[in-house]
Phi, psi and omega in degrees: 000318183200150177272002180291149173289163182302313183288333175294321176299313179301318180301315179294320180300325180281312188283343177292342181297325182300328181278351186231357178218105181294348179282346181280128184252325181204169185296320181297322177298317180294314182296328186265337190235351184264100183294330177296321177292318178303316182298319180291318181298317180291326178297326178303323179285310184296327179293322178293322176296320179297316180293332178275006178073020171268067190298311184296315179299320179296316180294322179296318179295319178297324180291322176297317179298319179297320181298320186267339184247345186063026175238125180252109177241118178294136183297343178279347180295140179261119185238129180282197185279145170061043171287133177236122177253104185276133182069319162074349184293129171073021179276136179231129179232118186282173189300314186263017176293141174234124184240132180282201182270150172060041178268143178238127177242140175256175187298148177080006181284138175237125171252088194247169180259167182229017178212156177266357181285148180279083182206181175295111187227003180240166186290160169246122185250129181284192180278151174060031180270141175239127181240118186288168185302133175078001182288148179239121177249111193239135175096175181278062181253170182235129171256120183291177179298146173066021178281145172242134178244124181292157180302139176065014176285155175238109185255124183232005179228159179302147178236124179294165179299152170064037179239160173248133184237134175219163170100175178231109352289161184298139178223148182283124181243352183202135172242117190257005181083182188271347183278128176255128187288324182294131184296340178269005177079018183235125180261105181266000182277056183285352176275345182270068180234152180297157176257098185296325180291313178299320179295319179296317179296318178299318178296322179295320179296318178297320180293321178296316178299319180295317180293321179295320179295319178294321179294320179296319178295321179295317179297319181294317179294319180297321180294319180295321178295321178298319182289328179293329182261358183283132179284328180266074185297332182290343181270348184266137175233089185302142171073353182248312181275148179283161177302330180294316179295319180297319179297323180293322180292322178290000000 
């Protein structure tokens, strides 16, 4: 996964918080109060035990971490550098999950599986990905680099790089290109996403206005044609009387 030493990984896991949480003031505050950081640090140990075939010890350590942090990370999950789990409550990361570098997860995120077979059944997450609160990424799917997932979305299909996904099921609503504005390569503006429902309603209102204008023009044209062919011209009053009144007069 990385040529970094164990303590170098820990150092990065702690210090990456400063770039993604303005509430962090110093290292001691992070070490003592950030349960998401605690979960990642302990996972670094349990994952090494898992790879060394100390399965039971790894699972026990992961269970202890879950008890104290409310974050469940299976020791078999592969996690890249500088993962930050903000607020951390209710996060679940499955056994065959693969997470790239500089990923940010918010509370309630699930990286879950969709089969009982012993195979690759959990997501693969690229680099610089941000997953909003309550989102569920399910199955052996791939989220490309620089993807943003909106809060409470349920993603069950692959997502190309540099896209924003929202909804249930998740759908791509924005492609922002390859350039990331944040100098650290992390896009935290997950609230700056289009409103697909509002946009759809706006389009419908515009379409209704257009159809009403066309219908009014059609009615006006039809009335003028009726008056041109009418033998009793003195009974017709174009553009003022409704077709119902004209029919009554005829």
